[in-house]
DSSP file (Angstrom, degrees, kcal/mol; ACC not computed):
  #  RESIDUE AA STRUCTURE BP1 BP2  ACC     N-H-->O    O-->H-N    N-H-->O    O-->H-N    TCO  KAPPA ALPHA  PHI   PSI    X-CA   Y-CA   Z-CA
    1    1 A X     >        0   0    0      0, 0.0     4,-2.4     0, 0.0     5,-0.2   0.000 360.0 360.0 360.0 -39.0  118.2   57.9   61.7
    2    2 A X  H  >  +     0   0    0      1,-0.2     4,-2.2     2,-0.2     5,-0.1   0.899 360.0  50.0 -60.1 -41.2  117.4   54.6   60.0
    3    3 A X  H  > S+     0   0    0      2,-0.2     4,-2.6     1,-0.2     5,-0.2   0.921 109.3  51.9 -64.1 -41.7  119.5   55.5   57.0
    4    4 A X  H  > S+     0   0    0      1,-0.2     4,-3.1     2,-0.2    -2,-0.2   0.929 110.5  48.2 -58.1 -46.5  122.4   56.5   59.2
    5    5 A X  H  X S+     0   0    0     -4,-2.4     4,-1.3     1,-0.2    -1,-0.2   0.865 110.0  52.7 -64.7 -37.4  122.2   53.1   60.9
    6    6 A X  H  < S+     0   0    0     -4,-2.2     3,-0.5    -5,-0.2     4,-0.3   0.948 112.2  43.6 -62.4 -49.7  122.1   51.4   57.6
    7    7 A X  H >< S+     0   0    0     -4,-2.6     3,-2.0     1,-0.2     6,-0.3   0.934 110.8  56.2 -61.8 -46.0  125.2   53.1   56.3
    8    8 A X  H 3< S+     0   0    0     -4,-3.1    28,-0.5     1,-0.3    -1,-0.2   0.779 101.0  59.0 -59.6 -23.7  126.9   52.5   59.6
    9    9 A X  T 3< S+     0   0    0     -4,-1.3     2,-0.6    -3,-0.5    -1,-0.3   0.538  86.3  89.6 -80.3  -7.7  126.3   48.8   59.3
   10   10 A X  S X  S-     0   0    0     -3,-2.0     3,-1.9    -4,-0.3    26,-0.2  -0.817  89.1-113.2 -91.8 118.7  128.2   48.7   56.0
   11   11 A X  T 3  S+     0   0    0     -2,-0.6     3,-0.1     1,-0.3    -2,-0.1  -0.289  95.8   2.3 -57.0 130.6  131.9   47.9   56.6
   12   12 A X  T 3  S+     0   0    0      1,-0.2    62,-3.5    -4,-0.1    63,-1.3   0.681  99.8 128.1  63.9  23.7  134.2   50.8   55.7
   13   13 A X  E <   -a   75   0A   0     -3,-1.9     2,-0.4    -6,-0.3    24,-0.3  -0.852  40.4-162.6-105.7 146.0  131.2   53.1   54.7
   14   14 A X  E     -a   76   0A   0     61,-2.6    63,-2.6    -2,-0.4     2,-0.3  -0.992  11.4-138.4-129.2 129.3  130.9   56.6   56.2
   15   15 A X  E     -a   77   0A   0     -2,-0.4     2,-0.5    26,-0.3    28,-0.4  -0.666  10.6-158.4 -83.9 142.0  127.7   58.7   56.2
   16   16 A X  E     -a   78   0A   0     61,-2.9    63,-2.6    -2,-0.3     2,-0.4  -0.976  14.4-146.4-120.3 116.5  128.1   62.4   55.4
   17   17 A X  E     -ab  79  44A   0     26,-2.7    28,-2.2    -2,-0.5     2,-0.8  -0.668  15.1-163.8 -87.4 129.2  125.1   64.5   56.8
   18   18 A X  E     +a   80   0A   0     61,-2.9    63,-0.7    -2,-0.4    66,-0.4  -0.784  59.2 100.7-106.0  85.3  123.8   67.5   55.0
   19   19 A X  S    S-     0   0    0     -2,-0.8    28,-1.8    61,-0.1    27,-0.6  -0.913  75.9 -78.9-154.2 173.8  121.9   68.8   58.1
   20   20 A X    >>  -     0   0    0     26,-0.3     4,-1.1    -2,-0.3     3,-0.8  -0.364  48.4-103.4 -76.1 163.8  121.9   71.2   60.9
   21   21 A X  H 3> S+     0   0    0     26,-0.4     4,-2.5     1,-0.2     5,-0.2   0.771 116.6  66.8 -66.0 -27.1  123.9   70.6   64.1
   22   22 A X  H 3> S+     0   0    0      1,-0.2     4,-1.8     2,-0.2    -1,-0.2   0.884  99.0  50.2 -63.1 -38.1  120.7   69.6   66.0
   23   23 A X  H <> S+     0   0    0     -3,-0.8     4,-2.4     2,-0.2    -1,-0.2   0.923 112.8  46.7 -64.7 -45.1  120.2   66.4   63.9
   24   24 A X  H  X S+     0   0    0     -4,-1.1     4,-3.0     1,-0.2     5,-0.2   0.924 108.8  54.3 -65.7 -43.6  123.8   65.4   64.4
   25   25 A X  H  X S+     0   0    0     -4,-2.5     4,-1.7     1,-0.2    -1,-0.2   0.911 110.2  47.0 -57.2 -44.7  123.6   66.0   68.2
   26   26 A X  H  X S+     0   0    0     -4,-1.8     4,-2.1     1,-0.2    -1,-0.2   0.928 112.3  50.6 -64.8 -44.9  120.6   63.8   68.4
   27   27 A X  H  X S+     0   0    0     -4,-2.4     4,-1.8     1,-0.2    -2,-0.2   0.898 107.8  52.6 -58.9 -42.8  122.3   61.0   66.4
   28   28 A X  H  < S+     0   0    0     -4,-3.0    -1,-0.2     1,-0.2    -2,-0.2   0.861 111.2  46.9 -64.9 -34.5  125.4   61.1   68.5
   29   29 A X  H  < S+     0   0    0     -4,-1.7    -1,-0.2    -5,-0.2    -2,-0.2   0.861 117.1  42.7 -71.9 -35.6  123.4   60.7   71.7
   30   30 A X  H  < S+     0   0    0     -4,-2.1    -2,-0.2    -5,-0.2    -1,-0.2   0.657  93.5  97.0 -87.6 -17.3  121.3   57.8   70.2
   31   31 A X     <  -     0   0    0     -4,-1.8     2,-0.0    -5,-0.2     9,-0.0  -0.436  62.8-142.6 -79.8 149.3  124.0   55.9   68.5
   32   32 A X        -     0   0    0     -2,-0.1    -1,-0.1     7,-0.1     2,-0.1  -0.045  31.2 -97.3 -90.0-161.1  125.7   52.9   70.1
   33   33 A X  S    S+     0   0    0      5,-0.1     2,-0.3     6,-0.1    -2,-0.0  -0.404  79.9 107.4-121.9  52.5  129.5   52.1   69.7
   34   34 A X        +     0   0    0     -2,-0.1     2,-0.1     4,-0.1     3,-0.1  -0.784  38.5  66.1-124.1 172.3  129.6   49.6   66.9
   35   35 A X  S    S-     0   0    0     -2,-0.3   -26,-0.1     1,-0.1     4,-0.1  -0.312  89.6 -69.5 104.9 170.5  130.7   49.6   63.3
   36   36 A X  S    S+     0   0    0    -28,-0.5     2,-0.2   -26,-0.2    -1,-0.1   0.927 118.3  47.4 -67.7 -46.1  133.9   49.9   61.5
   37   37 A X  S    S-     0   0    0    -24,-0.3   -24,-0.0   -29,-0.2    36,-0.0  -0.584 110.0 -81.7 -90.3 156.2  134.3   53.6   62.3
   38   38 A X    >   -     0   0    0     -2,-0.2     3,-1.8     1,-0.1    -1,-0.1  -0.271  48.2-112.1 -51.3 146.6  133.9   55.0   65.8
   39   39 A X  T 3  S+     0   0    0      1,-0.3    -1,-0.1    -4,-0.1    -6,-0.1   0.727 112.7  51.5 -58.3 -25.7  130.2   55.5   66.4
   40   40 A X  T 3  S+     0   0    0     -9,-0.0     2,-1.0     1,-0.0    -1,-0.3   0.196  79.3 108.5-103.4  17.8  130.5   59.3   66.4
   41   41 A X    <   +     0   0    0     -3,-1.8   -26,-0.3     2,-0.0     2,-0.3  -0.822  35.5 125.5 -95.1  99.8  132.4   59.8   63.2
   42   42 A X        -     0   0    0     -2,-1.0   -26,-0.2   -28,-0.1   -28,-0.0  -0.774  53.5-131.2-154.7 109.8  130.1   61.3   60.7
   43   43 A X        -     0   0    0    -28,-0.4   -26,-2.7    -2,-0.3     2,-0.3  -0.253  27.8-170.4 -56.9 144.7  130.9   64.5   58.9
   44   44 A X  B     -b   17   0A   0    -28,-0.2   -26,-0.2     1,-0.1   -23,-0.1  -0.994  31.6-140.6-142.9 143.6  128.1   67.0   58.8
   45   45 A X        -     0   0    0    -28,-2.2   -27,-0.1    -2,-0.3   -25,-0.1   0.713  30.4-150.4 -74.0 -19.8  127.6   70.3   57.0
   46   46 A X        -     0   0    0    -27,-0.6   -26,-0.3   -29,-0.3   -25,-0.1   0.932  20.4-155.7  46.0  53.4  126.0   71.9   60.2
   47   47 A X        -     0   0    0    -28,-1.8   -26,-0.4     1,-0.1     2,-0.2  -0.239  14.8-173.9 -61.5 147.1  123.9   74.1   58.0
   48   48 A X     >  -     0   0    0    -28,-0.1     4,-2.0    -3,-0.1     5,-0.2  -0.525  47.4 -69.4-126.9-166.8  122.7   77.3   59.6
   49   49 A X  H  > S+     0   0    0      1,-0.2     4,-2.3     2,-0.2     5,-0.3   0.869 128.1  60.9 -60.3 -34.5  120.4   80.2   58.8
   50   50 A X  H  > S+     0   0    0      1,-0.2     4,-3.2     2,-0.2     5,-0.3   0.951 107.7  41.7 -57.4 -49.7  123.0   81.4   56.2
   51   51 A X  H  > S+     0   0    0      1,-0.2     4,-1.7     2,-0.2    -1,-0.2   0.817 110.6  58.1 -70.5 -28.5  122.7   78.1   54.1
   52   52 A X  H  < S+     0   0    0     -4,-2.0    -1,-0.2     2,-0.2    -2,-0.2   0.908 117.0  34.0 -65.7 -39.5  118.9   78.0   54.6
   53   53 A X  H  < S+     0   0    0     -4,-2.3    -2,-0.2    -5,-0.2    -3,-0.2   0.934 133.0  25.5 -82.1 -46.8  118.7   81.4   53.0
   54   54 A X  H  < S-     0   0    0     -4,-3.2    -3,-0.2    -5,-0.3    -2,-0.2   0.491 115.0 -96.6-100.7  -5.2  121.5   81.3   50.4
   55   55 A X     <  -     0   0    0     -4,-1.7    -1,-0.2    -5,-0.3    -3,-0.1   0.061  15.7-127.6 101.2 146.9  121.8   77.6   49.8
   56   56 A X  S  > S+     0   0    0      1,-0.1     4,-2.2    28,-0.1     5,-0.2   0.236  73.0 108.3-116.2  13.2  124.1   74.9   51.1
   57   57 A X  H  > S+     0   0    0      1,-0.2     4,-2.4     2,-0.2     5,-0.2   0.900  81.9  51.6 -59.2 -39.7  125.5   73.3   48.0
   58   58 A X  H  > S+     0   0    0      1,-0.2     4,-2.3     2,-0.2    -1,-0.2   0.872 109.6  50.3 -61.1 -38.6  128.9   74.9   48.6
   59   59 A X  H  > S+     0   0    0      2,-0.2     4,-2.2     1,-0.2    -1,-0.2   0.884 109.6  48.9 -70.3 -38.6  129.0   73.6   52.1
   60   60 A X  H  X S+     0   0    0     -4,-2.2     4,-2.7     2,-0.2     5,-0.2   0.913 111.0  51.4 -66.7 -42.8  128.1   70.0   51.1
   61   61 A X  H  X S+     0   0    0     -4,-2.4     4,-2.8    -5,-0.2     5,-0.2   0.956 111.5  47.2 -57.2 -50.1  130.8   70.0   48.4
   62   62 A X  H  X S+     0   0    0     -4,-2.3     4,-2.6     1,-0.2    -2,-0.2   0.907 111.9  50.3 -56.1 -45.9  133.4   71.3   51.0
   63   63 A X  H  X S+     0   0    0     -4,-2.2     4,-2.2     2,-0.2    -1,-0.2   0.899 110.9  48.8 -66.3 -41.3  132.3   68.6   53.5
   64   64 A X  H  X S+     0   0    0     -4,-2.7     4,-2.6     2,-0.2    -2,-0.2   0.950 111.8  49.3 -61.0 -48.2  132.6   65.8   50.9
   65   65 A X  H  X S+     0   0    0     -4,-2.8     4,-1.5    -5,-0.2    -2,-0.2   0.920 112.9  46.8 -58.3 -43.7  136.1   67.0   49.8
   66   66 A X  H  X S+     0   0    0     -4,-2.6     4,-2.1    -5,-0.2     5,-0.3   0.890 110.5  51.9 -66.4 -38.8  137.3   67.1   53.4
   67   67 A X  H  X S+     0   0    0     -4,-2.2     4,-2.4     1,-0.2    -2,-0.2   0.905 108.2  52.5 -63.1 -40.8  135.8   63.7   54.2
   68   68 A X  H  < S+     0   0    0     -4,-2.6    -1,-0.2     1,-0.2    -2,-0.2   0.829 112.2  46.9 -63.8 -31.1  137.6   62.3   51.2
   69   69 A X  H  < S+     0   0    0     -4,-1.5    -2,-0.2    -5,-0.2    -1,-0.2   0.851 124.6  24.4 -78.9 -34.3  140.9   63.7   52.4
   70   70 A X  H  < S+     0   0    0     -4,-2.1     2,-0.6     1,-0.1    -2,-0.2   0.637 107.6  69.7-112.3 -16.2  140.8   62.8   56.0
   71   71 A X     <  -     0   0    0     -4,-2.4     2,-1.5    -5,-0.3    -1,-0.1  -0.920  67.3-145.4-112.5 123.7  138.6   59.7   56.4
   72   72 A X        +     0   0    0     -2,-0.6     2,-0.3    -3,-0.1    -4,-0.1  -0.621  44.9 142.7 -85.4  82.9  139.8   56.4   55.0
   73   73 A X        -     0   0    0     -2,-1.5   -60,-0.2    -5,-0.1     3,-0.1  -0.721  52.4-141.5-116.9 169.2  136.6   54.8   53.8
   74   74 A X  S    S+     0   0    0    -62,-3.5    30,-0.6     1,-0.3     2,-0.3   0.528  91.1  27.5-103.2 -12.6  135.6   52.7   50.9
   75   75 A X  E     -ac  13 104A   0    -63,-1.3   -61,-2.6    28,-0.1     2,-0.5  -0.974  62.4-160.8-153.0 134.5  132.2   54.3   50.4
   76   76 A X  E     -ac  14 105A   0     28,-2.2    30,-2.6    -2,-0.3     2,-0.6  -0.978  11.8-165.7-118.8 123.6  130.9   57.8   51.3
   77   77 A X  E     -ac  15 106A   0    -63,-2.6   -61,-2.9    -2,-0.5     2,-0.5  -0.935   8.4-150.5-120.2 112.9  127.1   58.2   51.5
   78   78 A X  E     -ac  16 107A   0     28,-3.1    30,-2.3    -2,-0.6     2,-0.4  -0.699  16.1-170.2 -83.7 121.6  125.6   61.7   51.5
   79   79 A X  E     -ac  17 108A   0    -63,-2.6   -61,-2.9    -2,-0.5    30,-0.2  -0.935   8.9-145.3-115.9 136.9  122.3   61.8   53.5
   80   80 A X  E     -a   18   0A   0     28,-1.4     2,-0.2    -2,-0.4   -61,-0.1  -0.416  10.2-147.8 -94.7 174.3  120.0   64.7   53.5
   81   81 A X     >  -     0   0    0    -63,-0.7     4,-2.1    -2,-0.1     5,-0.3  -0.774  34.1 -91.1-132.8 175.8  117.9   66.0   56.3
   82   82 A X  H  > S+     0   0    0     -2,-0.2     4,-2.7    28,-0.2     5,-0.2   0.940 123.2  46.5 -55.9 -47.5  114.5   67.8   56.7
   83   83 A X  H  > S+     0   0    0      1,-0.2     4,-1.9     2,-0.2    -1,-0.2   0.908 112.4  47.8 -65.8 -42.2  116.1   71.3   56.5
   84   84 A X  H  >>S+     0   0    0    -66,-0.4     5,-1.8     1,-0.2     4,-0.5   0.851 115.9  45.5 -68.9 -31.5  118.3   70.7   53.5
   85   85 A X  H  <5S+     0   0    0     -4,-2.1     3,-0.4     3,-0.2    -2,-0.2   0.893 110.5  53.6 -79.0 -40.2  115.4   69.1   51.6
   86   86 A X  H  <5S+     0   0    0     -4,-2.7    -2,-0.2    -5,-0.3    -1,-0.2   0.881 109.9  46.4 -63.3 -37.4  112.9   71.8   52.5
   87   87 A X  H  <5S-     0   0    0     -4,-1.9    -1,-0.2    -5,-0.2    -2,-0.2   0.649 115.0-118.8 -79.8 -13.5  115.1   74.6   51.3
   88   88 A X  T  <5 +     0   0    0     -4,-0.5    -3,-0.2    -3,-0.4    -2,-0.1   0.707  43.5 175.4  88.8  19.9  115.8   72.7   48.1
   89   89 A X      < -     0   0    0     -5,-1.8     2,-1.3     1,-0.1     3,-0.3  -0.384  31.1-134.2 -58.5 135.9  119.5   72.1   48.2
   90   90 A X     >  +     0   0    0      1,-0.2     4,-1.8     2,-0.1     3,-0.3  -0.526  42.5 157.1 -95.5  68.9  120.5   69.9   45.2
   91   91 A X  H  >  +     0   0    0     -2,-1.3     4,-2.8     1,-0.2     5,-0.2   0.855  69.7  61.6 -60.0 -37.1  122.8   67.5   47.1
   92   92 A X  H  > S+     0   0    0     -3,-0.3     4,-1.9     1,-0.2    -1,-0.2   0.907 104.2  47.3 -58.8 -44.6  122.3   64.9   44.4
   93   93 A X  H  > S+     0   0    0     -3,-0.3     4,-1.1     2,-0.2    -1,-0.2   0.909 110.9  51.8 -64.2 -42.3  123.9   67.2   41.8
   94   94 A X  H >< S+     0   0    0     -4,-1.8     3,-0.9     1,-0.2     4,-0.3   0.937 109.1  50.9 -61.0 -44.9  126.8   68.0   44.1
   95   95 A X  H >< S+     0   0    0     -4,-2.8     3,-1.9     1,-0.3    -1,-0.2   0.875 103.7  58.9 -62.2 -36.5  127.4   64.3   44.7
   96   96 A X  H >< S+     0   0    0     -4,-1.9     3,-1.6     1,-0.3    -1,-0.3   0.814  93.4  66.2 -61.0 -28.2  127.4   63.7   40.9
   97   97 A X  T << S+     0   0    0     -4,-1.1     3,-0.3    -3,-0.9    -1,-0.3   0.621  96.2  58.2 -72.6  -8.6  130.2   66.1   40.6
   98   98 A X  T X   +     0   0    0     -3,-1.9     3,-1.9    -4,-0.3    -1,-0.3   0.107  67.5 115.5-101.2  20.9  132.3   63.5   42.5
   99   99 A X  T <  S+     0   0    0     -3,-1.6    -1,-0.2     1,-0.3    -2,-0.1   0.702  76.8  49.0 -65.9 -21.1  131.8   60.8   40.1
  100  100 A X  T 3  S+     0   0    0     -3,-0.3    -1,-0.3    -4,-0.1    -2,-0.1   0.238  83.8 126.9-102.1  12.4  135.5   60.7   39.2
  101  101 A X  S <  S-     0   0    0     -3,-1.9     4,-0.1     1,-0.1    -3,-0.0  -0.268  72.9-115.5 -62.5 157.9  136.6   60.5   42.9
  102  102 A X  S    S+     0   0    0      2,-0.1     2,-0.3   -34,-0.0    -1,-0.1   0.794 103.0  38.4 -64.2 -29.2  139.0   57.8   43.9
  103  103 A X  S    S-     0   0    0    -28,-0.0   -28,-0.1   -27,-0.0    -2,-0.1  -0.907 102.5 -93.0-121.2 147.8  136.4   56.3   46.2
  104  104 A X  E     -c   75   0A   0    -30,-0.6   -28,-2.2    -2,-0.3     2,-0.5  -0.392  33.8-168.7 -65.4 133.9  132.6   56.1   45.5
  105  105 A X  E     +c   76   0A   0     -7,-0.2     2,-0.2   -30,-0.2   -28,-0.2  -0.983  13.8 179.3-121.9 116.1  130.4   58.9   46.7
  106  106 A X  E     -c   77   0A   0    -30,-2.6   -28,-3.1    -2,-0.5     2,-0.4  -0.717  17.6-132.3-118.6 171.3  126.7   58.2   46.5
  107  107 A X  E     -c   78   0A   0     -2,-0.2     2,-0.4   -30,-0.2   -28,-0.2  -0.908  15.7-178.2-124.9 141.7  123.5   60.1   47.5
  108  108 A X  E     -c   79   0A   0    -30,-2.3   -28,-1.4    -2,-0.4     2,-0.8  -0.968  25.0-136.0-141.2 128.0  120.3   59.2   49.4
  109  109 A X        +     0   0    0     -2,-0.4   -30,-0.1   -30,-0.2   -28,-0.0  -0.727  37.4 161.7 -80.8 113.9  117.4   61.6   49.9
  110  110 A X        +     0   0    0     -2,-0.8     2,-0.2   -29,-0.1   -28,-0.2  -0.190   2.3 157.0-135.1  45.2  116.5   61.0   53.6
  111  111 A X    >   -     0   0    0    -30,-0.3     3,-2.2     1,-0.1     4,-0.3  -0.529  44.5-129.6 -72.7 137.1  114.4   63.7   55.1
  112  112 A X  G >  S+     0   0    0      1,-0.3     3,-1.1    -2,-0.2    -1,-0.1   0.783 102.8  63.2 -57.3 -28.5  112.5   62.6   58.1
  113  113 A X  G 3  S+     0   0    0      1,-0.2    -1,-0.3     3,-0.0     3,-0.1   0.572  89.1  70.4 -76.3  -4.3  109.2   64.0   56.8
  114  114 A X  G <  S-     0   0    0     -3,-2.2     2,-0.3     1,-0.1    -1,-0.2   0.535 113.9 -34.5 -91.0  -3.5  109.1   61.6   53.8
  115  115 A X  S <  S-     0   0    0     -3,-1.1     2,-0.1    -4,-0.3    -1,-0.1  -0.988  70.5 -69.5 174.7-168.6  108.4   58.4   55.7
  116  116 A X     >  -     0   0    0     -2,-0.3     4,-1.1    -3,-0.1     3,-0.4  -0.361  55.3 -85.6-103.6-177.1  108.9   56.4   58.8
  117  117 A X  T  4 S+     0   0    0      1,-0.2     4,-0.5     2,-0.2     3,-0.3   0.843 125.0  55.9 -61.0 -34.7  112.0   54.6   60.4
  118  118 A X  T >4 S+     0   0    0      1,-0.2     3,-1.4     2,-0.2     4,-0.4   0.897 101.2  57.1 -66.9 -38.8  111.3   51.5   58.3
  119  119 A X  G >4 S+     0   0    0     -3,-0.4     3,-1.2     1,-0.3    -1,-0.2   0.818  96.7  64.9 -59.9 -33.3  111.5   53.4   55.1
  120  120 A X  G 3< S+     0   0    0     -4,-1.1    -1,-0.3    -3,-0.3    -2,-0.2   0.716  99.0  53.4 -65.7 -20.1  115.0   54.6   56.0
  121  121 A X  G <         0   0    0     -3,-1.4    -1,-0.3    -4,-0.5    -2,-0.2   0.640 360.0 360.0 -87.0 -11.7  116.3   51.1   55.8
  122  122 A X    <         0   0    0     -3,-1.2    -1,-0.2    -4,-0.4    -2,-0.2   0.487 360.0 360.0 -83.5 360.0  115.0   50.4   52.3
């Protein structure tokens, strides 16, 4: 959540979550209504059992492509979750494939089990 708040505090930056729908639902409830974009605009892969078993790299690629098409941001930040990190999805490699995109797409490894709320801001 701290990483989401950090991205949300950057003008014209949009977080893209590689997580299940439960993570997003919690963030939507806990988020306020500030920032450049409406507080509840954050694309999410909504990974399910299928992606946990077979991998979610295709879904993150599709979500980034769609975000680039429909959201006018200056920076797109892909954030991972516990589930996507545990199953070993290589979101960083997927993000690298967007190095020639018109707008920057960057990656941050942000599973909740790797640290506390303060670490998410670093």
